[in-house]
N, C-alpha and C positions, 0 to 999 in steps of 0.2 A: 399415495399419489402416483402409483405405477400399477401396471396391469399384472406384472409378474412378481410374486413374493421374492424378497431379497435372497432368502436362503435356498431357493430352488436350484437344481443343477443346471437347468436351462439358463437361468439368470446369471449364474456364475460363469458359464461359458460365454454368454453374451458380453458380460463385463470384461472378461479376459480378452476377447477379440477387440473391444473398444480400447482397452489399455494398450494393446499392441499398435493399433491404428493411431491413437493420439500420441503414443510414445515415440513413434517414428517421426512425426512432425515436430514434436518437442525436442527430441534428440538432435535432429538436423539443424534446427534453429539455434539450439544451445551451443552446438559445436561452432557455428558461425560467430555467435556472440563471444565465446571464449577465445577464439582466434583473434578477434578484434581487441579484446581486453588485454591479451598478452602482448600484442603489438603496442598498445597504449602504454603498458607497464614498462616496456623496453625503451620508450622514448624519454628524452629529457623534457623538463617542464616547458610548456608553451600554453599560454592562456587561451589561445584560439583553437586548441585541439579538440576539446570536449567540454561542453557547458557544465555537465554534471561534475566533472573533475574540479572545476573552479569553485563549485559549491562547497567542496571539502577543504578548500584552501583558506576560507574565511577564518580569521583568528583574532586575537586580542592585541595585535601589534599597535593599533591606533586607539586602544582603550576598550572597555567592555562593549561587546557587539553581539547582536543576535546571531545565532548559528555558529558561534565562534569556538565552542569547546573542542570538537574533533580537529579543527584546523590548528588549534593551539597544541594539541597532542602530537599531530603529524609534524608540525614545525619543530617541536622539541626533539623528536626523533631525528629529524634532518640535521638540526644544529649539533646534537650530541654525538650521533652515530653516523652522520653523513648518509642516512637512508634516503634514497631518492623519493620524493613525494609521489610521483606517478606510481611507482612500485608499491609503496605502502598503501595508497588509496585503492588500487586495484585488488591487492591481496585482501584488504579489509572488506571490500564489497563482495568478493567471492566467498569469503568466510561467512559473512552475514547471510548470504543467500543459501549456502550449504546448511548453516545452523537453522534458519527458518524453514528450509525444505524438510530437514529431518524432523523438526518439531511438528510441522503440519502433517507429514506422512504418518507419524506415530500417533498423534493425538486424534486424527480423524478415522482411525481404524475402527471398522464396524459401524461407522456413522454414514459415510458415503463411499461409493466404489472408488478405487484408486485412479481411474482414468479422469475423474472430475478434477483432480488436483493439477492435471497437466493442461488445463484450459486457461484461457486468458484472464478470467477473473481471479484466479488463484496463483499457483506457482508458474503458470505461463506468462504472467504479467511482465517480469523483467526479460523474458525470452522472446515473446512475440511482439511486444511493444518496444519500439526503438528508443534508445537513450535512457532506459530505466535502470539497467543493471549497474551503471556507475552513477547512482543517485543515492540520496539519503533515505529513500522510501523504505528500503529493507531494514535499516537501523530503526526507523520509527515502528515498523511492523513487529520486529523482534522484541523491542522494549515493551510495546503494547501487549503482546502475547504473554510475556513473562509477568507483567503487572497483573493482568487478568487472571493468570494461573495462580498467582500468590493469593489474590483475593478469594478465588473460588475453592482452592484446595486446602489451604492451611487455616484460614479463618481465625487468625490470632492478631492481636494488636501489633506485634512485631512484624508480621507479614504485611499488614497494611502499611506500616512505616517503610518497609523495604520497597514495596510497590510504589509508594509516593516518591521515594528517592530515585527509582528508575525513571519515573515520569519527569523528575527534575533534570536528570541527565538528558532525557529526550528533548525537553523544552530548550535547554541550553545548546542542543545540537540542531534542532529545527522546531520552531514554535508551532508548526502544524499539528504536532501530537497533542497539544493542549485542546484543540477542538475535537479530535478523535477520541481522546482518552478521558479527560477530566469529567465531562458530563456522564459518559457511559459507565465509568467506574463508580461515580457517586450513585447512580441509579442501581447499579449492581450491588453495592453495599446496602442500600435500602431494601432491595429484594432479599438479600441474604438474611437480614435481621427479621424481615417479615415472615420468611419461610421457616426460620429456625428459632425465633424468639418465643418463649413460653407465654409471655403476656405483653401487653402493649407497653408498659413502663420499661421493662427490661429491653424490649426491642428498640424503644426510643433512645435509651441510654447507650446501647450498643451502636446504634446508627450514628449518634452524635460523636462518640469516641472515634469511630472509623472515619467519619467525614472530616474531622479536625486535621487528620494527617494530610488531606488533600490541599490544605492551605499552604503547604510547603511548595509544591509545584505551581499552585495558583499565584502565589506571591511572585515567584520568578517570572511567570508569564506577564503579570502586570508590570513588573520592572522592565522587562524587555520592550514593552510598548513605549516606554519613556526614553529609551536609549536608541534614538533613531540614527541611522547611518548618515554620515556627512562625507563630502568630497575629501576632506583631510584624512578621515579614517580609512576610506577606500584606497587612497594613495599610499598610506602607511602599510596597509595589508599587502598591496601589490609589491611595494618596495621590500618588504620582509622576505619575499621569495626570490629576490633578484639573484642571489648566489646560487640558486638551484635552476635558474633559467637556462634554456638551451643556448650554448655559445654560438655566436654567429648570427643570432636572430636579434633584431632590434627590440629593446625593452619597451613594450607598448603601454605600460601603466595598467590601471584597472580595466579588466575585460571580463566577459562572461558574467557569472553570478556576482562577482565582486563589484562590477560596475553598476549593478542594479541596486546596491545597498543604499546609496544616497538619494535615489529617485523618490519623489513624493508619491503618496498614496493615490493622488488624482491620476497619475500616469498609469499605475496598475489598473485602476478602475476603468479608465478610458480604454485601455487595451482589451480588458476583459469584456466590456460591453460591446466593443467593436467586433470581437470574435463571435459573441453570442448572437449578434444581429445579422451576421453574414447569411446569405441565402445559398442553399445547395439544392439544385433542381427545384427551385421554387419554395423550398422549406427552410425556415430559419434554423440556425444551428441549435438554438436553445430547445426547440421542439425535438430535434434529433437526439439531443442529449437526454431529454426526459424519456424518450422511447428506449434509448440504449439502457438507461438506468432501470426502468421498469422491467425490460426483458431480462436483464442480468439477475434481478431479484427473483423473478418468476422461474427462470431456468434453474438456478441454484436451489430454490425452495422445492422444486419438483423432484430433484435428486435426493435432497435431505429427507423429504417426506416419504420416500420409499421405506425407510426404516422407522420413522417416527413423524406422523403429521403434526404432533405437538411441537417437536423441535423445529419443524419447518415454519410453523406459525411464530415461534420465538425468533427465528432468523429474520422473518419478514418484519416483525416489530423492531428488532435491533437495527435492521437496514434503514427502516423509515426514520428511526431516531438519529442514526448517523447522518443521513441525508439532510434532515432538518437542521441539525447542529452545524453542518458544514455549509449551510446556505450562505453565510457571510463570505466564506472563502470562495465559493462559486461566483459571487458577485464581485469580489475584490481582485481575484487573480485568474489568469487565463489558461492555466494548465488543467482545463476541465476534465480531460480524459483521466488524468491522475486522480483527481478527486473522486470520480465515479468508482474506479477500481479500489481505491483505499477505503471507501465507504463499504463496498461489498466484502472486502477481505477482513476488515475489522469486525463487521457483523458476523461473518463466518466464524471467526475466532471466538466471539462471544457465544455463538450457538453451540460450538463443540466443547467449550470449556465449562459453561454454566451447568451445574448438577441438575439432573432431571427433576429432583424434588423441588428445586427452585422454579424450574420451568412449569411444573404442575401448578405451583402457587401463582405464577404469573398468568397462566391460562385461566385460573379462577378469577383473579383480579381483573383481567382484561376481557372476561366473558368470551373465552375461546369459542368461535363458531363451530358447533358440532357438525355442520354440513361439510366442513373441510376434512373431517375424518373419513368421509366416504367419497371425497372428490377423487376422480380418476383422470389422470392426464395420459395421453398417448405415450407409450414407451419410447418411441423414436424421437419425441419432441426435444427432450433435453440434450441427447448426444448431437442431433443435427443443429440445434440452436447454439450450443456451446462451441461446436465446430466452426460456426460462422460468426460467433460473437467476438468482436474486436472493437477497439476504440483508440483513436490517436490521442496524443498528449494535448496538443494545442487546438487544432481545428479538426476538420473531417473531410474526407474525400472517399470516393469509391475504392481507389487503390489503397489508401491508408487503412480503410476499414478491413479490406481483405488481407492486407499484409500483416495486420496485428491480430489476426485470427489463425487458428491451427490450419485451416484450409489454405491459408496464404502460402504454405510451403509449395503448393502446386505452382503458383506464380513465381516463387523463388527459383524452383527448378527450371521453369521455362526461361527465366531471365538468364540463368547461367548457361543454358543450352544456346541461347541467342549469342551470348558473349563468346562462347567457344565456337560459334558458327555451325552448330549441329542441328539447328532448327530454323526453319523459315518463319518469318512473321506471319501472323494471321492475316 
């Protein structure tokens, strides 16, 4: 899917130049995010400081509660060792990002050029998109990647069991991982048995044995649906953090993510539908969201296809699967930009982890279009498109789109020059 063979010297020089270009934008924005994170870590607890931080504070103080596992651990560290929650949350988020970054950097070697990882759909997501670095998305992605790796590399019953336990931890941390991981891992297990099974009976037995492990996280997901948040539980969670609250500030009770726990689903749906129906330059947001999703899939597939058109086709199929499975979440909740990137990132993980023999089998089963093997896309399209590709978390605007893309560093520099009085306005 590219004009220049990956291994050519010209292509290597071209990719090296792009790595420097994207690396400068990535490094500048990462430095800004780290400074903000360290300032947040040094502050005492304040529910109004950062919405993502309050998501980590949800615990079991009021009884069993969805998303409560990390908060229970952080609360235990605070109670036993007087570890400030802001500090432990920020350190955890930075560690998760570092671990996921190392994983993606190593695992994608030889599959895509390095500069691609520094764009918004991949490692640039917590850097270029505001308010993501201190969210649970990185925990979800890392657990998802580890579970997929276990299913794809070890291929033993014990490995499937450990992968299911990882998903259990993920679901108790944030139920979103159930949509992203349970169906895709089930399909991956079926593909594994189909690609490696010597006969239909053995493949069927192996598939059933593997799928049984997924009932562990599935059961926890169903249980979470019945334990809805209440005002009393939200009050208890907020009150459990009162000893860590910044002195001198009035204790406000549940705020941020804690305050959203008891709200009915109708409120979530109404907010989501309101955002999707908003008009931007005459276009509804849902249409913009569809175009952003399609462009993200096409641009990443174009780069993956440089080394392997078959892997690119597998990525497209995985992305389509993830978007379809996440459709209820798009309908129910209004962080649509997050859902788009998470679909792309999890599909990318599936594409780089799944063994090529399985992808060959998938190509046979799905009747891989041979025309795609000879499809050539302009070499400039992916770098230019990914340089401009961005997506806001909640809504969309011209500024938000540019600010969440690598090219947004130009606007960022201009903003700082304006603040310093070194540049006149346009």
